[in-house]
C-alpha positions as CSV (number, residue, x, y, z in Angstrom):
1,M,0.1,0.0,0.5
2,N,1.2,3.3,-1.3
3,V,-0.3,6.7,0.4
4,S,1.0,9.6,-1.0
5,S,0.3,13.9,0.1
6,I,-0.9,15.9,-3.0
7,V,-1.4,19.4,-2.6
8,V,-3.4,20.9,-5.1
9,Q,-3.6,24.8,-6.4
10,A,-6.1,26.6,-7.4
11,R,-7.6,29.8,-7.8
12,N,-8.8,31.4,-4.0
13,E,-12.6,31.8,-5.0
14,F,-12.9,28.1,-6.2
15,I,-11.2,26.4,-3.4
16,D,-14.7,27.0,-1.8
17,G,-16.4,24.2,-4.4
18,L,-13.1,21.7,-5.0
19,V,-13.0,21.2,-0.8
20,E,-16.8,19.8,-1.4
21,E,-16.0,18.6,-3.7
22,F,-12.5,16.1,-2.5
23,K,-15.3,15.6,0.6
24,E,-16.8,13.8,-1.8
25,C,-15.1,11.8,-4.3
26,D,-13.9,8.6,-4.2
27,F,-10.1,8.7,-5.1
28,C,-9.1,11.4,-2.5
29,D,-9.3,11.8,0.8
30,Y,-9.4,15.9,2.1
31,H,-7.3,17.0,5.1
32,F,-7.4,20.8,4.9
33,H,-7.6,23.9,3.0
34,D,-5.5,27.6,3.3
35,A,-8.7,29.6,0.4
36,S,-6.3,33.5,1.0
37,I,-3.7,31.5,-0.4
38,G,-5.2,28.7,-2.5
39,K,-4.3,25.5,-1.2
40,I,-5.6,22.2,-0.4
41,I,-3.8,19.0,1.0
42,V,-5.2,15.9,0.0
43,T,-3.8,12.2,0.7
44,V,-4.2,9.4,-2.8
45,E,-3.9,5.6,-2.2
46,G,-3.2,2.8,-3.9
47,E,-1.3,-0.7,-4.4
48,G,1.1,0.8,-6.7
49,I,2.5,4.1,-7.9
50,E,0.4,3.8,-11.2
51,Q,-3.0,3.8,-9.2
52,E,-1.6,6.4,-7.0
53,M,-0.7,8.1,-10.1
54,D,-3.7,7.6,-11.6
55,N,-5.6,9.0,-8.6
56,V,-3.4,12.1,-9.2
57,R,-4.1,12.3,-12.7
58,K,-8.0,13.2,-12.2
59,I,-6.8,15.9,-9.3
60,E,-5.2,17.3,-12.0
61,A,-8.1,16.5,-14.4
62,M,-10.6,18.7,-12.4
63,K,-12.9,22.5,-13.6
64,H,-10.4,24.9,-12.0
65,I,-6.8,23.1,-11.0
66,I,-4.0,24.3,-11.7
67,S,-1.5,22.0,-10.3
68,A,-1.6,18.8,-7.7
69,E,2.2,18.1,-7.2
70,M,2.6,15.1,-4.9
71,M,4.6,16.1,-1.6
72,M,5.3,13.1,0.8
73,A,5.0,9.6,0.2
74,Y,4.8,6.6,1.8
75,S,5.5,2.7,0.4
76,E,5.0,-0.5,2.3
77,D,6.5,-2.6,0.6
78,E,9.8,0.2,0.3
79,L,10.0,0.2,4.3
80,D,10.0,-3.0,4.7
81,R,12.7,-3.4,2.5
82,E,14.7,-0.9,4.4
83,R,13.4,-2.1,7.7
84,E,15.2,-5.7,6.6
85,A,17.9,-4.3,5.1
86,L,18.7,-2.3,8.9
87,G,18.2,-5.9,10.9
88,K,21.0,-6.9,8.3
89,S,23.4,-4.2,8.9
90,D,26.2,-3.6,11.5
91,I,24.9,0.0,12.1
92,V,27.1,0.5,15.4
93,P,30.7,1.3,13.5
94,D,33.5,-0.8,15.5
95,V,34.6,2.5,17.6
96,L,31.8,2.3,19.1
97,K,31.9,-0.9,20.2
98,N,36.1,-0.8,21.3
99,D,36.4,-0.8,24.7
100,A,39.7,0.2,24.0
101,I,39.5,3.4,23.3
102,R,38.4,6.6,25.5
103,A,35.9,8.4,24.4
104,E,38.0,11.8,24.7
105,D,40.1,10.4,21.4
106,I,36.8,9.4,19.2
107,T,36.4,12.8,16.3
108,Y,33.5,13.4,15.6
109,N,32.9,14.9,12.1
110,G,29.2,16.5,12.4
111,D,30.2,19.5,14.4
112,L,30.7,22.3,11.6
113,K,31.9,25.1,14.2
114,K,35.4,23.9,14.7
115,K,35.9,23.2,10.7
116,L,34.9,26.5,9.5
């Protein structure tokens, strides 16, 4: 199962009517809108990316829609593959497992303040 959030752009004067259409349609779920900037947030679901994109195309084809952009996506299969890969990997660096190394002797490279 895939779920993606879609930011829909339309002219302000059409937002209220579009929100009502989204609330009643069967291919997406309405979540939020801001008529002052002409944006509506909906989500689409699908068994795969093809089904999700079909739903995005339906949104794009609606009257008064300027654009419908996929912003965030969740893929259950992709998440499962990543969890499996993490389970098989050793994510703790060897230097952190070595009790003979003092913490003061470990170089931390994430701090840019001292490098600039």
